[in-house]
CHARMM-style PDB file with segment names, atoms N, HN, CA, C and O in Angstrom:
ATOM      1  N   MET     1     -66.500  67.335   8.570  1.00  0.00      PROA
ATOM      2  CA  MET     1     -66.489  67.219   7.123  1.00  0.00      PROA
ATOM      3  C   MET     1     -67.910  67.350   6.598  1.00  0.00      PROA
ATOM      4  O   MET     1     -68.880  67.002   7.272  1.00  0.00      PROA
ATOM      5  N   SER     2     -68.004  67.853   5.401  1.00  0.00      PROA
ATOM      6  HN  SER     2     -67.217  68.136   4.853  1.00  0.00      PROA
ATOM      7  CA  SER     2     -69.329  68.007   4.819  1.00  0.00      PROA
ATOM      8  C   SER     2     -69.832  66.655   4.306  1.00  0.00      PROA
ATOM      9  O   SER     2     -69.064  65.715   4.100  1.00  0.00      PROA
ATOM     10  N   ALA     3     -71.131  66.598   4.112  1.00  0.00      PROA
ATOM     11  HN  ALA     3     -71.755  67.362   4.280  1.00  0.00      PROA
ATOM     12  CA  ALA     3     -71.756  65.348   3.667  1.00  0.00      PROA
ATOM     13  C   ALA     3     -71.293  64.961   2.263  1.00  0.00      PROA
ATOM     14  O   ALA     3     -71.189  63.775   1.950  1.00  0.00      PROA
ATOM     15  N   LEU     4     -71.016  65.950   1.422  1.00  0.00      PROA
ATOM     16  HN  LEU     4     -71.101  66.913   1.677  1.00  0.00      PROA
ATOM     17  CA  LEU     4     -70.567  65.653   0.063  1.00  0.00      PROA
ATOM     18  C   LEU     4     -69.181  65.005   0.063  1.00  0.00      PROA
ATOM     19  O   LEU     4     -68.941  64.056  -0.684  1.00  0.00      PROA
ATOM     20  N   ILE     5     -68.290  65.499   0.878  1.00  0.00      PROA
ATOM     21  HN  ILE     5     -68.485  66.270   1.485  1.00  0.00      PROA
ATOM     22  CA  ILE     5     -66.941  64.929   0.953  1.00  0.00      PROA
ATOM     23  C   ILE     5     -67.002  63.503   1.486  1.00  0.00      PROA
ATOM     24  O   ILE     5     -66.291  62.624   0.997  1.00  0.00      PROA
ATOM     25  N   ILE     6     -67.842  63.272   2.480  1.00  0.00      PROA
ATOM     26  HN  ILE     6     -68.420  63.986   2.877  1.00  0.00      PROA
ATOM     27  CA  ILE     6     -67.991  61.922   3.031  1.00  0.00      PROA
ATOM     28  C   ILE     6     -68.558  60.985   1.968  1.00  0.00      PROA
ATOM     29  O   ILE     6     -68.109  59.845   1.848  1.00  0.00      PROA
ATOM     30  N   PHE     7     -69.540  61.450   1.198  1.00  0.00      PROA
ATOM     31  HN  PHE     7     -69.905  62.376   1.296  1.00  0.00      PROA
ATOM     32  CA  PHE     7     -70.122  60.621   0.145  1.00  0.00      PROA
ATOM     33  C   PHE     7     -69.087  60.276  -0.924  1.00  0.00      PROA
ATOM     34  O   PHE     7     -68.996  59.126  -1.354  1.00  0.00      PROA
ATOM     35  N   VAL     8     -68.308  61.271  -1.355  1.00  0.00      PROA
ATOM     36  HN  VAL     8     -68.382  62.205  -1.006  1.00  0.00      PROA
ATOM     37  CA  VAL     8     -67.298  61.029  -2.385  1.00  0.00      PROA
ATOM     38  C   VAL     8     -66.258  60.029  -1.884  1.00  0.00      PROA
ATOM     39  O   VAL     8     -65.867  59.119  -2.615  1.00  0.00      PROA
ATOM     40  N   PHE     9     -65.814  60.196  -0.651  1.00  0.00      PROA
ATOM     41  HN  PHE     9     -66.132  60.935  -0.057  1.00  0.00      PROA
ATOM     42  CA  PHE     9     -64.846  59.260  -0.069  1.00  0.00      PROA
ATOM     43  C   PHE     9     -65.417  57.850  -0.010  1.00  0.00      PROA
ATOM     44  O   PHE     9     -64.736  56.889  -0.366  1.00  0.00      PROA
ATOM     45  N   ARG    10     -66.651  57.723   0.434  1.00  0.00      PROA
ATOM     46  HN  ARG    10     -67.204  58.505   0.723  1.00  0.00      PROA
ATOM     47  CA  ARG    10     -67.275  56.395   0.518  1.00  0.00      PROA
ATOM     48  C   ARG    10     -67.482  55.795  -0.869  1.00  0.00      PROA
ATOM     49  O   ARG    10     -67.320  54.589  -1.053  1.00  0.00      PROA
ATOM     50  N   ALA    11     -67.836  56.620  -1.833  1.00  0.00      PROA
ATOM     51  HN  ALA    11     -67.967  57.600  -1.683  1.00  0.00      PROA
ATOM     52  CA  ALA    11     -68.033  56.121  -3.196  1.00  0.00      PROA
ATOM     53  C   ALA    11     -66.723  55.613  -3.789  1.00  0.00      PROA
ATOM     54  O   ALA    11     -66.695  54.563  -4.431  1.00  0.00      PROA
ATOM     55  N   ILE    12     -65.640  56.356  -3.575  1.00  0.00      PROA
ATOM     56  HN  ILE    12     -65.662  57.209  -3.053  1.00  0.00      PROA
ATOM     57  CA  ILE    12     -64.338  55.930  -4.095  1.00  0.00      PROA
ATOM     58  C   ILE    12     -63.889  54.640  -3.420  1.00  0.00      PROA
ATOM     59  O   ILE    12     -63.452  53.703  -4.088  1.00  0.00      PROA
ATOM     60  N   MET    13     -63.998  54.594  -2.094  1.00  0.00      PROA
ATOM     61  HN  MET    13     -64.353  55.355  -1.551  1.00  0.00      PROA
ATOM     62  CA  MET    13     -63.595  53.395  -1.373  1.00  0.00      PROA
ATOM     63  C   MET    13     -64.483  52.204  -1.735  1.00  0.00      PROA
ATOM     64  O   MET    13     -63.996  51.080  -1.854  1.00  0.00      PROA
ATOM     65  N   GLY    14     -65.780  52.446  -1.909  1.00  0.00      PROA
ATOM     66  HN  GLY    14     -66.176  53.359  -1.812  1.00  0.00      PROA
ATOM     67  CA  GLY    14     -66.682  51.376  -2.312  1.00  0.00      PROA
ATOM     68  C   GLY    14     -66.329  50.823  -3.675  1.00  0.00      PROA
ATOM     69  O   GLY    14     -66.381  49.612  -3.889  1.00  0.00      PROA
ATOM     70  N   ALA    15     -65.969  51.700  -4.599  1.00  0.00      PROA
ATOM     71  HN  ALA    15     -65.927  52.683  -4.425  1.00  0.00      PROA
ATOM     72  CA  ALA    15     -65.589  51.253  -5.944  1.00  0.00      PROA
ATOM     73  C   ALA    15     -64.298  50.449  -5.908  1.00  0.00      PROA
ATOM     74  O   ALA    15     -64.189  49.416  -6.568  1.00  0.00      PROA
ATOM     75  N   ILE    16     -63.323  50.917  -5.140  1.00  0.00      PROA
ATOM     76  HN  ILE    16     -63.412  51.756  -4.604  1.00  0.00      PROA
ATOM     77  CA  ILE    16     -62.046  50.199  -5.046  1.00  0.00      PROA
ATOM     78  C   ILE    16     -62.256  48.803  -4.459  1.00  0.00      PROA
ATOM     79  O   ILE    16     -61.774  47.814  -5.011  1.00  0.00      PROA
ATOM     80  N   PHE    17     -62.973  48.728  -3.345  1.00  0.00      PROA
ATOM     81  HN  PHE    17     -63.364  49.531  -2.897  1.00  0.00      PROA
ATOM     82  CA  PHE    17     -63.193  47.423  -2.713  1.00  0.00      PROA
ATOM     83  C   PHE    17     -64.069  46.516  -3.573  1.00  0.00      PROA
ATOM     84  O   PHE    17     -63.867  45.302  -3.594  1.00  0.00      PROA
ATOM     85  N   ALA    18     -65.037  47.091  -4.279  1.00  0.00      PROA
ATOM     86  HN  ALA    18     -65.201  48.077  -4.261  1.00  0.00      PROA
ATOM     87  CA  ALA    18     -65.883  46.270  -5.143  1.00  0.00      PROA
ATOM     88  C   ALA    18     -65.069  45.642  -6.269  1.00  0.00      PROA
ATOM     89  O   ALA    18     -65.241  44.465  -6.584  1.00  0.00      PROA
ATOM     90  N   VAL    19     -64.186  46.429  -6.874  1.00  0.00      PROA
ATOM     91  HN  VAL    19     -64.046  47.385  -6.618  1.00  0.00      PROA
ATOM     92  CA  VAL    19     -63.349  45.887  -7.952  1.00  0.00      PROA
ATOM     93  C   VAL    19     -62.424  44.807  -7.406  1.00  0.00      PROA
ATOM     94  O   VAL    19     -62.294  43.741  -8.007  1.00  0.00      PROA
ATOM     95  N   LEU    20     -61.785  45.074  -6.278  1.00  0.00      PROA
ATOM     96  HN  LEU    20     -61.891  45.940  -5.790  1.00  0.00      PROA
ATOM     97  CA  LEU    20     -60.868  44.077  -5.707  1.00  0.00      PROA
ATOM     98  C   LEU    20     -61.579  42.784  -5.341  1.00  0.00      PROA
ATOM     99  O   LEU    20     -61.102  41.695  -5.659  1.00  0.00      PROA
ATOM    100  N   LEU    21     -62.719  42.905  -4.672  1.00  0.00      PROA
ATOM    101  HN  LEU    21     -63.107  43.789  -4.414  1.00  0.00      PROA
ATOM    102  CA  LEU    21     -63.431  41.704  -4.234  1.00  0.00      PROA
ATOM    103  C   LEU    21     -64.025  40.917  -5.392  1.00  0.00      PROA
ATOM    104  O   LEU    21     -63.972  39.687  -5.392  1.00  0.00      PROA
ATOM    105  N   THR    22     -64.590  41.608  -6.380  1.00  0.00      PROA
ATOM    106  HN  THR    22     -64.632  42.607  -6.379  1.00  0.00      PROA
ATOM    107  CA  THR    22     -65.177  40.870  -7.507  1.00  0.00      PROA
ATOM    108  C   THR    22     -64.096  40.226  -8.368  1.00  0.00      PROA
ATOM    109  O   THR    22     -64.294  39.121  -8.874  1.00  0.00      PROA
ATOM    110  N   LYS    23     -62.966  40.887  -8.544  1.00  0.00      PROA
ATOM    111  HN  LYS    23     -62.805  41.784  -8.133  1.00  0.00      PROA
ATOM    112  CA  LYS    23     -61.894  40.272  -9.332  1.00  0.00      PROA
ATOM    113  C   LYS    23     -61.255  39.097  -8.590  1.00  0.00      PROA
ATOM    114  O   LYS    23     -60.777  38.149  -9.214  1.00  0.00      PROA
ATOM    115  N   PHE    24     -61.252  39.162  -7.286  1.00  0.00      PROA
ATOM    116  HN  PHE    24     -61.641  39.931  -6.779  1.00  0.00      PROA
ATOM    117  CA  PHE    24     -60.665  38.077  -6.504  1.00  0.00      PROA
ATOM    118  C   PHE    24     -61.602  36.875  -6.418  1.00  0.00      PROA
ATOM    119  O   PHE    24     -61.166  35.742  -6.622  1.00  0.00      PROA
ATOM    120  N   PHE    25     -62.885  37.103  -6.119  1.00  0.00      PROA
ATOM    121  HN  PHE    25     -63.239  38.023  -5.953  1.00  0.00      PROA
ATOM    122  CA  PHE    25     -63.818  36.005  -5.902  1.00  0.00      PROA
ATOM    123  C   PHE    25     -64.627  35.620  -7.146  1.00  0.00      PROA
ATOM    124  O   PHE    25     -65.057  34.473  -7.273  1.00  0.00      PROA
ATOM    125  N   TYR    26     -64.834  36.570  -8.062  1.00  0.00      PROA
ATOM    126  HN  TYR    26     -64.485  37.502  -7.959  1.00  0.00      PROA
ATOM    127  CA  TYR    26     -65.638  36.297  -9.240  1.00  0.00      PROA
ATOM    128  C   TYR    26     -65.033  37.028 -10.439  1.00  0.00      PROA
ATOM    129  O   TYR    26     -65.538  38.075 -10.843  1.00  0.00      PROA
ATOM    130  N   PRO    27     -63.965  36.490 -11.007  1.00  0.00      PROA
ATOM    131  CA  PRO    27     -63.231  37.199 -12.059  1.00  0.00      PROA
ATOM    132  C   PRO    27     -64.042  37.484 -13.328  1.00  0.00      PROA
ATOM    133  O   PRO    27     -63.703  38.400 -14.078  1.00  0.00      PROA
ATOM    134  N   LYS    28     -65.086  36.729 -13.574  1.00  0.00      PROA
ATOM    135  HN  LYS    28     -65.361  35.986 -12.965  1.00  0.00      PROA
ATOM    136  CA  LYS    28     -65.868  36.929 -14.790  1.00  0.00      PROA
ATOM    137  C   LYS    28     -67.029  37.903 -14.600  1.00  0.00      PROA
ATOM    138  O   LYS    28     -67.926  37.968 -15.440  1.00  0.00      PROA
ATOM    139  N   ALA    29     -67.017  38.642 -13.525  1.00  0.00      PROA
ATOM    140  HN  ALA    29     -66.288  38.589 -12.842  1.00  0.00      PROA
ATOM    141  CA  ALA    29     -68.104  39.589 -13.245  1.00  0.00      PROA
ATOM    142  C   ALA    29     -68.100  40.706 -14.284  1.00  0.00      PROA
ATOM    143  O   ALA    29     -67.047  41.154 -14.738  1.00  0.00      PROA
ATOM    144  N   THR    30     -69.280  41.136 -14.642  1.00  0.00      PROA
ATOM    145  HN  THR    30     -70.136  40.772 -14.274  1.00  0.00      PROA
ATOM    146  CA  THR    30     -69.411  42.233 -15.595  1.00  0.00      PROA
ATOM    147  C   THR    30     -69.254  43.571 -14.877  1.00  0.00      PROA
ATOM    148  O   THR    30     -69.253  43.648 -13.649  1.00  0.00      PROA
ATOM    149  N   PHE    31     -69.122  44.623 -15.687  1.00  0.00      PROA
ATOM    150  HN  PHE    31     -69.123  44.561 -16.685  1.00  0.00      PROA
ATOM    151  CA  PHE    31     -69.019  45.965 -15.115  1.00  0.00      PROA
ATOM    152  C   PHE    31     -70.276  46.320 -14.338  1.00  0.00      PROA
ATOM    153  O   PHE    31     -70.205  46.945 -13.280  1.00  0.00      PROA
ATOM    154  N   LEU    32     -71.415  45.924 -14.861  1.00  0.00      PROA
ATOM    155  HN  LEU    32     -71.473  45.416 -15.721  1.00  0.00      PROA
ATOM    156  CA  LEU    32     -72.686  46.229 -14.200  1.00  0.00      PROA
ATOM    157  C   LEU    32     -72.787  45.534 -12.843  1.00  0.00      PROA
ATOM    158  O   LEU    32     -73.283  46.118 -11.880  1.00  0.00      PROA
ATOM    159  N   GLY    33     -72.323  44.307 -12.769  1.00  0.00      PROA
ATOM    160  HN  GLY    33     -71.919  43.833 -13.551  1.00  0.00      PROA
ATOM    161  CA  GLY    33     -72.316  43.594 -11.498  1.00  0.00      PROA
ATOM    162  C   GLY    33     -71.383  44.221 -10.478  1.00  0.00      PROA
ATOM    163  O   GLY    33     -71.708  44.311  -9.294  1.00  0.00      PROA
ATOM    164  N   THR    34     -70.228  44.651 -10.945  1.00  0.00      PROA
ATOM    165  HN  THR    34     -69.964  44.578 -11.907  1.00  0.00      PROA
ATOM    166  CA  THR    34     -69.268  45.313 -10.055  1.00  0.00      PROA
ATOM    167  C   THR    34     -69.812  46.651  -9.583  1.00  0.00      PROA
ATOM    168  O   THR    34     -69.659  47.006  -8.414  1.00  0.00      PROA
ATOM    169  N   ALA    35     -70.444  47.394 -10.478  1.00  0.00      PROA
ATOM    170  HN  ALA    35     -70.568  47.106 -11.428  1.00  0.00      PROA
ATOM    171  CA  ALA    35     -71.021  48.682 -10.099  1.00  0.00      PROA
ATOM    172  C   ALA    35     -72.159  48.486  -9.095  1.00  0.00      PROA
ATOM    173  O   ALA    35     -72.294  49.267  -8.154  1.00  0.00      PROA
ATOM    174  N   GLY    36     -72.963  47.466  -9.288  1.00  0.00      PROA
ATOM    175  HN  GLY    36     -72.853  46.831 -10.053  1.00  0.00      PROA
ATOM    176  CA  GLY    36     -74.027  47.168  -8.334  1.00  0.00      PROA
ATOM    177  C   GLY    36     -73.485  46.802  -6.969  1.00  0.00      PROA
ATOM    178  O   GLY    36     -74.045  47.190  -5.944  1.00  0.00      PROA
ATOM    179  N   PHE    37     -72.403  46.060  -6.959  1.00  0.00      PROA
ATOM    180  HN  PHE    37     -71.948  45.745  -7.792  1.00  0.00      PROA
ATOM    181  CA  PHE    37     -71.766  45.696  -5.695  1.00  0.00      PROA
ATOM    182  C   PHE    37     -71.207  46.932  -4.994  1.00  0.00      PROA
ATOM    183  O   PHE    37     -71.306  47.053  -3.773  1.00  0.00      PROA
ATOM    184  N   ALA    38     -70.618  47.851  -5.767  1.00  0.00      PROA
ATOM    185  HN  ALA    38     -70.537  47.753  -6.759  1.00  0.00      PROA
ATOM    186  CA  ALA    38     -70.093  49.096  -5.195  1.00  0.00      PROA
ATOM    187  C   ALA    38     -71.218  49.939  -4.595  1.00  0.00      PROA
ATOM    188  O   ALA    38     -71.060  50.506  -3.514  1.00  0.00      PROA
ATOM    189  N   ILE    39     -72.333  50.021  -5.281  1.00  0.00      PROA
ATOM    190  HN  ILE    39     -72.461  49.561  -6.159  1.00  0.00      PROA
ATOM    191  CA  ILE    39     -73.492  50.761  -4.762  1.00  0.00      PROA
ATOM    192  C   ILE    39     -73.987  50.109  -3.478  1.00  0.00      PROA
ATOM    193  O   ILE    39     -74.349  50.797  -2.524  1.00  0.00      PROA
ATOM    194  N   GLY    40     -74.001  48.777  -3.458  1.00  0.00      PROA
ATOM    195  HN  GLY    40     -73.708  48.217  -4.233  1.00  0.00      PROA
ATOM    196  CA  GLY    40     -74.410  48.067  -2.252  1.00  0.00      PROA
ATOM    197  C   GLY    40     -73.481  48.325  -1.074  1.00  0.00      PROA
ATOM    198  O   GLY    40     -73.938  48.470   0.060  1.00  0.00      PROA
ATOM    199  N   LEU    41     -72.186  48.383  -1.336  1.00  0.00      PROA
ATOM    200  HN  LEU    41     -71.815  48.265  -2.257  1.00  0.00      PROA
ATOM    201  CA  LEU    41     -71.229  48.659  -0.266  1.00  0.00      PROA
ATOM    202  C   LEU    41     -71.411  50.067   0.308  1.00  0.00      PROA
ATOM    203  O   LEU    41     -71.356  50.258   1.523  1.00  0.00      PROA
ATOM    204  N   VAL    42     -71.626  51.037  -0.559  1.00  0.00      PROA
ATOM    205  HN  VAL    42     -71.670  50.882  -1.546  1.00  0.00      PROA
ATOM    206  CA  VAL    42     -71.847  52.412  -0.092  1.00  0.00      PROA
ATOM    207  C   VAL    42     -73.161  52.488   0.682  1.00  0.00      PROA
ATOM    208  O   VAL    42     -73.242  53.169   1.705  1.00  0.00      PROA
ATOM    209  N   GLY    43     -74.176  51.802   0.206  1.00  0.00      PROA
ATOM    210  HN  GLY    43     -74.110  51.249  -0.625  1.00  0.00      PROA
ATOM    211  CA  GLY    43     -75.445  51.765   0.916  1.00  0.00      PROA
ATOM    212  C   GLY    43     -75.309  51.140   2.294  1.00  0.00      PROA
ATOM    213  O   GLY    43     -75.897  51.625   3.261  1.00  0.00      PROA
ATOM    214  N   LEU    44     -74.538  50.071   2.387  1.00  0.00      PROA
ATOM    215  HN  LEU    44     -74.060  49.677   1.602  1.00  0.00      PROA
ATOM    216  CA  LEU    44     -74.306  49.438   3.692  1.00  0.00      PROA
ATOM    217  C   LEU    44     -73.555  50.367   4.638  1.00  0.00      PROA
ATOM    218  O   LEU    44     -73.792  50.340   5.846  1.00  0.00      PROA
ATOM    219  N   ALA    45     -72.665  51.177   4.113  1.00  0.00      PROA
ATOM    220  HN  ALA    45     -72.473  51.199   3.132  1.00  0.00      PROA
ATOM    221  CA  ALA    45     -71.947  52.136   4.959  1.00  0.00      PROA
ATOM    222  C   ALA    45     -72.925  53.139   5.571  1.00  0.00      PROA
ATOM    223  O   ALA    45     -72.818  53.474   6.751  1.00  0.00      PROA
ATOM    224  N   TYR    46     -73.877  53.616   4.769  1.00  0.00      PROA
ATOM    225  HN  TYR    46     -73.964  53.344   3.811  1.00  0.00      PROA
ATOM    226  CA  TYR    46     -74.859  54.560   5.296  1.00  0.00      PROA
ATOM    227  C   TYR    46     -75.830  53.895   6.271  1.00  0.00      PROA
ATOM    228  O   TYR    46     -76.247  54.514   7.250  1.00  0.00      PROA
ATOM    229  N   ILE    47     -76.188  52.643   6.010  1.00  0.00      PROA
ATOM    230  HN  ILE    47     -75.849  52.140   5.215  1.00  0.00      PROA
ATOM    231  CA  ILE    47     -77.095  51.932   6.915  1.00  0.00      PROA
ATOM    232  C   ILE    47     -76.430  51.695   8.266  1.00  0.00      PROA
ATOM    233  O   ILE    47     -77.058  51.882   9.309  1.00  0.00      PROA
ATOM    234  N   THR    48     -75.157  51.282   8.253  1.00  0.00      PROA
ATOM    235  HN  THR    48     -74.647  51.130   7.407  1.00  0.00      PROA
ATOM    236  CA  THR    48     -74.475  51.066   9.531  1.00  0.00      PROA
ATOM    237  C   THR    48     -74.280  52.376  10.287  1.00  0.00      PROA
ATOM    238  O   THR    48     -74.322  52.393  11.517  1.00  0.00      PROA
ATOM    239  N   GLU    49     -74.067  53.480   9.558  1.00  0.00      PROA
ATOM    240  HN  GLU    49     -74.033  53.466   8.559  1.00  0.00      PROA
ATOM    241  CA  GLU    49     -73.979  54.779  10.228  1.00  0.00      PROA
ATOM    242  C   GLU    49     -75.317  55.144  10.869  1.00  0.00      PROA
ATOM    243  O   GLU    49     -75.351  55.682  11.976  1.00  0.00      PROA
ATOM    244  N   LEU    50     -76.403  54.855  10.184  1.00  0.00      PROA
ATOM    245  HN  LEU    50     -76.376  54.418   9.285  1.00  0.00      PROA
ATOM    246  CA  LEU    50     -77.725  55.126  10.731  1.00  0.00      PROA
ATOM    247  C   LEU    50     -77.961  54.340  12.021  1.00  0.00      PROA
ATOM    248  O   LEU    50     -78.449  54.896  13.005  1.00  0.00      PROA
ATOM    249  N   PHE    51     -77.618  53.054  12.021  1.00  0.00      PROA
ATOM    250  HN  PHE    51     -77.221  52.602  11.222  1.00  0.00      PROA
ATOM    251  CA  PHE    51     -77.786  52.235  13.226  1.00  0.00      PROA
ATOM    252  C   PHE    51     -76.898  52.725  14.359  1.00  0.00      PROA
ATOM    253  O   PHE    51     -77.318  52.739  15.516  1.00  0.00      PROA
ATOM    254  N   ARG    52     -75.673  53.127  14.032  1.00  0.00      PROA
ATOM    255  HN  ARG    52     -75.332  53.116  13.092  1.00  0.00      PROA
ATOM    256  CA  ARG    52     -74.752  53.602  15.055  1.00  0.00      PROA
ATOM    257  C   ARG    52     -75.256  54.900  15.677  1.00  0.00      PROA
ATOM    258  O   ARG    52     -75.164  55.073  16.892  1.00  0.00      PROA
ATOM    259  N   LYS    53     -75.786  55.813  14.869  1.00  0.00      PROA
ATOM    260  HN  LYS    53     -75.861  55.673  13.882  1.00  0.00      PROA
ATOM    261  CA  LYS    53     -76.307  57.074  15.393  1.00  0.00      PROA
ATOM    262  C   LYS    53     -77.577  56.845  16.215  1.00  0.00      PROA
ATOM    263  O   LYS    53     -77.795  57.512  17.226  1.00  0.00      PROA
ATOM    264  N   ARG    54     -78.405  55.905  15.780  1.00  0.00      PROA
ATOM    265  HN  ARG    54     -78.227  55.363  14.958  1.00  0.00      PROA
ATOM    266  CA  ARG    54     -79.634  55.613  16.491  1.00  0.00      PROA
ATOM    267  C   ARG    54     -79.331  55.000  17.848  1.00  0.00      PROA
ATOM    268  O   ARG    54     -80.034  55.267  18.823  1.00  0.00      PROA
ATOM    269  N   LYS    55     -78.285  54.178  17.916  1.00  0.00      PROA
ATOM    270  HN  LYS    55     -77.715  53.962  17.124  1.00  0.00      PROA
ATOM    271  CA  LYS    55     -77.910  53.520  19.152  1.00  0.00      PROA
ATOM    272  C   LYS    55     -77.337  54.522  20.160  1.00  0.00      PROA
ATOM    273  O   LYS    55     -77.557  54.378  21.363  1.00  0.00      PROA
ATOM    274  N   LYS    56     -76.606  55.534  19.683  1.00  0.00      PROA
ATOM    275  HN  LYS    56     -76.428  55.651  18.706  1.00  0.00      PROA
ATOM    276  CA  LYS    56     -76.024  56.543  20.549  1.00  0.00      PROA
ATOM    277  C   LYS    56     -77.092  57.423  21.195  1.00  0.00      PROA
ATOM    278  O   LYS    56     -76.959  57.812  22.355  1.00  0.00      PROA
ATOM    279  N   GLY    57     -78.115  57.727  20.472  1.00  0.00      PROA
ATOM    280  HN  GLY    57     -78.223  57.411  19.530  1.00  0.00      PROA
ATOM    281  CA  GLY    57     -79.145  58.632  20.990  1.00  0.00      PROA
ATOM    282  C   GLY    57     -78.918  60.055  20.505  1.00  0.00      PROA
ATOM    283  O   GLY    57     -78.009  60.314  19.716  1.00  0.00      PROA
ATOM    284  N   PRO    58     -79.756  60.984  20.983  1.00  0.00      PROA
ATOM    285  CA  PRO    58     -79.641  62.371  20.496  1.00  0.00      PROA
ATOM    286  C   PRO    58     -78.413  63.110  20.979  1.00  0.00      PROA
ATOM    287  OT1 PRO    58     -78.217  64.275  20.633  1.00  0.00      PROA
TER     288      PRO     58
END
């Protein structure tokens, strides 16, 4: 898969999980807080991919 498709998939999944988690644990969260959480989730996905690739080697 291309990098753009992977990014779009991760962004959509990050947004869905961010909305679900913030509404469940913090119902009074603002849109900006939810969007920040979604960005953080997508960032964590890329960081864990980086660690996984680094651990595997070339």
